[in-house]
C-alpha positions as CSV (number, residue, x, y, z in Angstrom):
1,M,134.9,37.7,-249.0
2,A,137.4,40.0,-250.5
3,M,138.3,40.8,-246.9
4,Q,138.6,37.8,-245.6
5,H,141.0,36.3,-248.9
6,N,142.8,39.3,-248.2
7,T,143.4,38.5,-244.5
8,L,144.3,34.8,-245.3
9,L,146.2,36.1,-248.5
10,Y,148.6,38.0,-245.4
11,H,148.3,35.1,-242.9
12,F,149.8,32.4,-245.0
13,F,152.0,34.3,-247.5
14,F,152.8,38.1,-246.7
15,D,153.4,37.7,-242.9
16,P,155.9,34.2,-243.7
17,L,157.3,36.5,-246.5
18,A,158.2,39.2,-244.3
19,H,159.9,36.8,-241.5
20,G,161.6,34.8,-244.1
21,I,163.2,38.0,-246.2
22,V,164.7,39.5,-242.6
23,C,166.0,35.7,-241.6
24,M,167.4,35.3,-244.6
25,I,169.5,38.9,-243.8
26,V,170.5,37.7,-240.3
27,A,171.6,34.5,-242.0
28,Y,174.4,36.3,-243.5
29,L,175.6,37.6,-240.4
30,V,175.3,34.2,-238.6
31,A,176.6,32.2,-241.7
32,P,180.4,32.1,-240.2
33,A,178.5,30.1,-237.0
34,Q,176.8,28.0,-238.3
35,F,179.9,27.0,-240.7
36,I,182.0,26.6,-237.5
37,K,179.2,24.5,-235.8
38,V,179.1,22.3,-238.9
39,V,183.2,22.2,-239.0
40,H,183.4,21.3,-235.1
41,Q,180.9,18.5,-235.6
42,E,182.7,17.4,-238.1
43,T,185.9,17.3,-237.2
44,G,185.8,17.3,-233.4
45,E,188.3,20.4,-233.5
46,P,187.9,23.3,-231.0
47,Y,185.6,26.7,-232.1
48,A,189.0,28.9,-231.5
49,S,191.3,26.3,-233.5
50,I,188.9,26.5,-236.0
51,I,188.8,30.6,-236.1
52,N,192.6,30.4,-235.7
53,R,192.7,28.3,-238.5
54,Y,191.0,29.6,-241.1
55,I,191.8,33.5,-240.1
56,H,195.9,32.8,-240.4
57,G,195.3,30.9,-243.3
58,G,193.8,33.7,-245.3
59,N,190.4,31.8,-245.8
60,I,188.4,34.0,-244.6
61,K,185.7,33.7,-247.4
62,L,185.3,30.0,-246.1
63,F,183.3,31.2,-243.1
64,F,180.6,31.9,-245.5
65,S,180.7,29.0,-248.0
66,G,177.2,27.6,-247.4
67,A,176.0,31.0,-246.8
68,H,173.9,31.7,-250.3
69,I,171.9,28.2,-249.6
70,Y,171.5,28.8,-245.6
71,A,169.8,32.4,-246.5
72,F,167.5,31.1,-249.4
73,R,166.6,27.9,-247.4
74,Q,165.6,31.3,-244.5
75,V,163.4,32.7,-246.7
76,I,161.5,28.8,-247.9
77,A,161.2,27.8,-244.9
78,A,159.3,30.9,-243.3
79,L,157.1,30.2,-246.4
80,S,156.4,26.3,-245.6
81,F,155.7,27.6,-242.1
82,G,152.3,29.5,-243.9
83,L,151.7,26.4,-245.8
84,A,151.9,24.6,-242.7
85,Q,149.4,26.7,-240.7
86,W,147.3,26.5,-243.3
87,L,147.2,22.7,-243.4
88,F,146.8,23.0,-239.9
89,L,143.8,25.2,-239.9
90,C,142.3,22.9,-242.3
91,S,142.8,20.0,-240.6
92,I,141.1,21.5,-237.2
93,N,137.8,22.9,-239.4
94,Y,137.5,19.3,-240.5
95,Y,138.4,17.2,-237.2
96,P,138.5,19.8,-234.1
97,I,141.0,19.1,-231.2
98,T,140.4,20.5,-227.6
99,Y,143.3,19.3,-226.2
100,F,146.1,22.4,-225.9
101,T,149.1,19.9,-225.5
102,L,147.5,17.6,-228.6
103,L,146.7,21.0,-230.9
104,I,150.2,22.0,-230.3
105,S,151.4,18.8,-231.1
106,W,149.8,18.6,-234.0
107,E,150.7,21.8,-235.2
108,C,154.7,21.7,-234.6
109,F,154.4,17.9,-236.5
110,L,152.9,19.7,-239.2
111,A,155.4,22.7,-239.5
112,G,158.2,20.4,-238.9
113,I,157.2,17.7,-241.6
114,V,156.4,20.6,-244.4
115,E,159.4,22.3,-243.8
116,T,161.3,19.1,-244.1
117,I,160.0,18.5,-247.1
118,V,160.1,21.9,-248.7
119,T,163.9,22.7,-247.7
120,V,165.8,19.2,-247.3
121,Y,167.4,19.4,-250.7
122,S,168.7,22.7,-249.7
123,E,169.7,21.7,-246.4
124,T,172.0,18.7,-247.9
125,K,173.7,21.3,-250.0
126,E,174.4,23.7,-247.5
127,I,175.5,21.1,-245.0
128,A,177.9,20.1,-248.2
129,A,179.1,23.4,-249.0
130,N,180.6,24.1,-245.2
131,K,181.8,20.9,-245.0
132,G,184.0,20.9,-247.9
133,P,187.1,18.8,-248.6
134,F,185.4,16.7,-245.5
135,I,182.9,15.4,-247.8
136,K,183.7,11.9,-248.4
137,R,180.9,11.1,-250.9
138,K,177.9,12.5,-253.0
139,E,175.6,13.9,-250.1
140,R,171.9,12.4,-251.0
141,I,168.5,13.9,-249.5
142,M,168.4,10.1,-247.4
143,D,171.2,10.9,-245.4
144,I,169.8,13.5,-243.3
145,F,165.9,13.4,-244.0
146,T,164.9,11.3,-240.7
147,P,167.2,13.7,-238.3
148,V,166.5,16.4,-239.6
149,L,162.7,15.8,-239.5
150,L,163.0,15.1,-236.3
151,R,164.5,18.3,-235.7
152,N,162.2,20.2,-237.5
153,I,159.4,18.9,-235.7
154,I,160.5,20.3,-232.4
155,S,162.3,23.2,-233.1
156,A,159.1,24.1,-234.8
157,S,158.3,24.4,-231.1
158,P,159.3,27.6,-229.8
159,C,157.6,30.3,-232.7
160,I,154.2,28.2,-232.2
161,L,154.2,27.8,-227.9
162,A,155.8,31.8,-228.1
163,Y,152.6,33.0,-230.1
164,A,150.4,31.0,-227.8
165,L,151.9,32.2,-224.8
166,T,152.1,36.0,-225.3
167,K,149.2,36.7,-227.6
168,H,147.4,38.4,-225.2
169,L,150.2,40.2,-223.4
170,N,151.4,43.5,-224.8
171,G,155.0,44.5,-225.4
172,I,157.6,42.9,-227.8
173,G,160.1,42.6,-225.1
174,I,158.4,39.5,-224.0
175,N,157.9,37.9,-226.8
176,I,161.1,38.2,-228.1
177,M,162.2,36.6,-224.2
178,V,160.1,33.8,-224.6
179,N,161.1,33.2,-228.2
180,T,164.6,33.5,-227.2
181,L,164.5,30.9,-224.0
182,L,161.8,28.1,-225.7
183,G,164.8,28.5,-228.5
184,I,167.5,27.7,-226.3
185,A,165.5,25.0,-225.2
186,A,164.7,23.3,-228.5
187,S,168.3,23.9,-229.6
188,A,169.3,21.7,-226.7
189,L,166.9,19.2,-227.1
190,T,167.5,18.8,-231.0
191,M,171.3,19.4,-230.9
192,P,171.6,15.4,-231.4
193,F,169.9,15.7,-234.6
194,D,171.8,18.7,-235.8
195,L,175.0,16.7,-235.0
196,I,173.8,13.1,-236.8
197,A,172.5,15.2,-240.0
198,T,175.5,16.9,-240.4
199,Q,177.8,13.8,-239.7
200,N,175.8,11.4,-242.3
201,C,175.8,13.9,-244.9
202,G,178.4,12.3,-247.8
203,A,179.8,10.3,-244.7
204,E,182.2,8.2,-246.2
205,V,180.4,5.3,-244.1
206,R,176.6,5.2,-244.4
207,M,174.4,4.5,-240.9
208,T,171.2,4.9,-239.7
209,W,170.6,8.1,-237.6
210,I,170.5,5.3,-234.3
211,G,173.6,3.9,-235.2
212,R,175.4,7.5,-236.0
213,L,174.1,8.6,-232.3
214,K,175.0,5.1,-230.9
215,H,178.3,5.5,-232.6
216,N,178.8,8.9,-231.1
217,I,178.4,7.8,-227.5
218,I,180.4,4.8,-227.7
219,V,183.2,6.0,-229.5
220,E,183.6,9.5,-227.6
221,K,182.8,7.3,-224.5
222,N,180.8,10.8,-223.5
223,F,177.1,11.1,-223.6
224,F,177.5,14.9,-224.0
225,A,179.1,14.3,-227.4
226,I,176.0,14.4,-229.0
227,F,175.7,17.9,-228.3
228,N,178.6,18.9,-230.1
229,G,177.7,22.5,-231.8
230,L,175.1,23.4,-229.0
231,T,177.3,26.9,-228.4
232,M,177.2,27.8,-232.1
233,R,173.5,27.0,-232.5
234,I,172.6,29.1,-229.7
235,L,174.8,31.9,-231.3
236,Q,172.4,31.6,-234.0
237,I,169.0,31.6,-232.4
238,V,169.3,34.7,-230.4
239,P,169.5,36.9,-233.2
240,Y,166.4,35.2,-235.2
241,S,164.5,35.7,-232.2
242,I,165.0,39.3,-232.1
243,A,164.5,39.4,-236.2
244,H,161.2,38.0,-236.0
245,G,160.2,39.9,-232.3
246,L,160.7,43.3,-234.7
247,V,159.0,41.8,-237.5
248,M,155.9,41.4,-235.2
249,L,156.5,44.9,-234.0
250,L,156.6,46.4,-237.8
251,L,153.6,44.4,-239.0
252,G,151.3,45.5,-236.3
253,K,151.7,49.3,-237.1
254,F,150.0,48.4,-240.4
């Protein structure tokens, strides 16, 4: 019983905590990319122009405007993943699911909804900090809850699928590669939701997420406008995938 308890404690707490701490360090390294993405999504200003304007203006510290909240969010997001895994195992013990696709979908749904409930407040504050003077009114959780929930459900799939596909394979390289490729694919699929969350947070005119989506397409007259910020999002995915892979390698030695 003690061994089982220790195994559960490791799987649902210490393992996610280790991933969270490493990702917190990565978050500080990629915080400028997060800042640039948010400003680009809000203003449409090219990446190079944003970088040059803040560097030449001596405002380099603004690249880290939301870094502390962003880094903290990585830790609580990792812990929420452990909680979601526990809920997932409890649910399938109560009602077994035999179909692989349905099983993964249910696991992603739980991971996404638990992460959203746990982190949505800190994400609201992080977006507001990065938007700075571009924010028009007091930010609210409900401004971003639905698009963040939809994004998180899909974004949970890379980690879950990468583990399901590579757990019987040797080598950390294959895990990092699969995690990275799935992460890039998920980033592309969820980019519209990420964009809407940024634009809705503290926006002067309140809109539903569908209304904001339609607004972006109609105003820009370009369907691909809803993928604004994808480059910076991908730049963040790669180091996170490597970090998760290295943590798995190190934990595997203990």
